[in-house]
C-alpha positions, 0 to 999 in steps of 0.5 A: 529519489531516495536511493538516487540522492544517496548515490549522488551524495556517496559519489561526492563523498568518495571524490572528496576522500580521493582528493584529500588522500591525493589519489588523483596524483597517481592511480590511487583512485582505482581502489580509493574511489570504489571503496569510499563510494561503497562505504559512503553508500552503505553508511548513508543507506543505514542512516536513512533507515535509522531516521525512519525508525526514529520517526516511527519510535516517537509516534504515540499511537495512544494520542488520537490522530485527527488530521492526516500528517503531510510530513509522514505521508511525504516521508512514506512516499519517499521510502516506498520509492526506495523499497520497491527496487529493493524488492526487485518488483516490476509493476505493470499498471493499467487504468490509473488515468481513470483515478478521480482527480477531484474529491474523495473516493473509496478504493477497493482491492483484492488482498494477497500480501502485506505488500499490497499496501506498498504498491497502492500507496506508491501509485495512488500517492496523490489520493492520500489513501487511508487503509482500513486495517485490522487492530492487530496491525497497530502493534507492528512497530513500523506499520502501526506507527505509520498507519496512525499518522496516515489516519488509517482506521482500525477495525475489530473484525470480531465485534460488529458494534466496534466494526460499525464505529470504524465504518462511521469514522471512515465516513467522517474522514471522507466527509471532512475531506481528510483522506480517501479510504482504501479497503480490502473487502475480503477482510483478510489476506488470502493465503491461497491467493484466490479472490474470496467472498466480500464483507459487504458492510464496507460499501456503506462508506461509499453509499453514505458519502456518495463518492466514487468506488475505485475498483482495483486488482493486484497480482503477484505481490505474494510471490515477492517473498519467494522470489527475493531470496533467489534474487529473481524479479517479480512482475506485479500487476496493478489494474484499475478496472473501473470507477463506479460513480454514485449514480451508478450504484444508487438504489443498490444495497451493499450486497448488490454493489459488492456482487458487482465489484466482485464480478469485476475483479473475478473477470480481471483475475480469471477463474483460476484466481477466484475461490469457488465454494465446494460442491455439496456432497449431499444426495438428492432425495 
């Protein structure tokens, strides 16, 4: 929508320039219109992203964000629609019709790239996702400011007591009907692009709130940074595998629930994309 709006406005500006220059009296439009369109498009494009930078610059991350910002969420959705084509990504999506329409949920997904968040926000925009993210991301200029306005809880992965506070905050966000919470249960970006073991404590969020768990996988987002400089398109795959209802995990502990979800993801990704623990070299005695 953003890029389309910029194109339409650029076309209107180029026509006005052509009319004011008297280009349509002869053949002047053959060079005036394309040049004026390109100049207007570039100028408006830069202006649009300058607006984004300004709106992020005014965010005070030191001030608690108790409510999800409808303005910033709408703004993020608008810019993501523009960013995905720029990334030359074609996303193949399956299972989105299973997304819960009423009430909040916990979304879990594998994690191989920072761009995972972009695609999940794009295709779950109506769900108001707030991502649990490591504290270090708060210092990133655009990302940290946007996460703050979208009520994303920050987690200290090195301190169990502080991590518990993040879990409790996430539970409260769901109970207050502010957002649905999204988490990458591996706890970090997988640099080898494989599915790794989970940190199962995050499943307490679903258990305490008694909400559905939406299980997803993403593939190839990490390849975008390799393909983009070569001007190659990247086929990204987003699969919503299953929505696990509260009655289905009732009586399970977090490890059991985590194992079930890990298996769902592993089955979808295939054995080549699942990390295997190295075999012990110890001799049997």
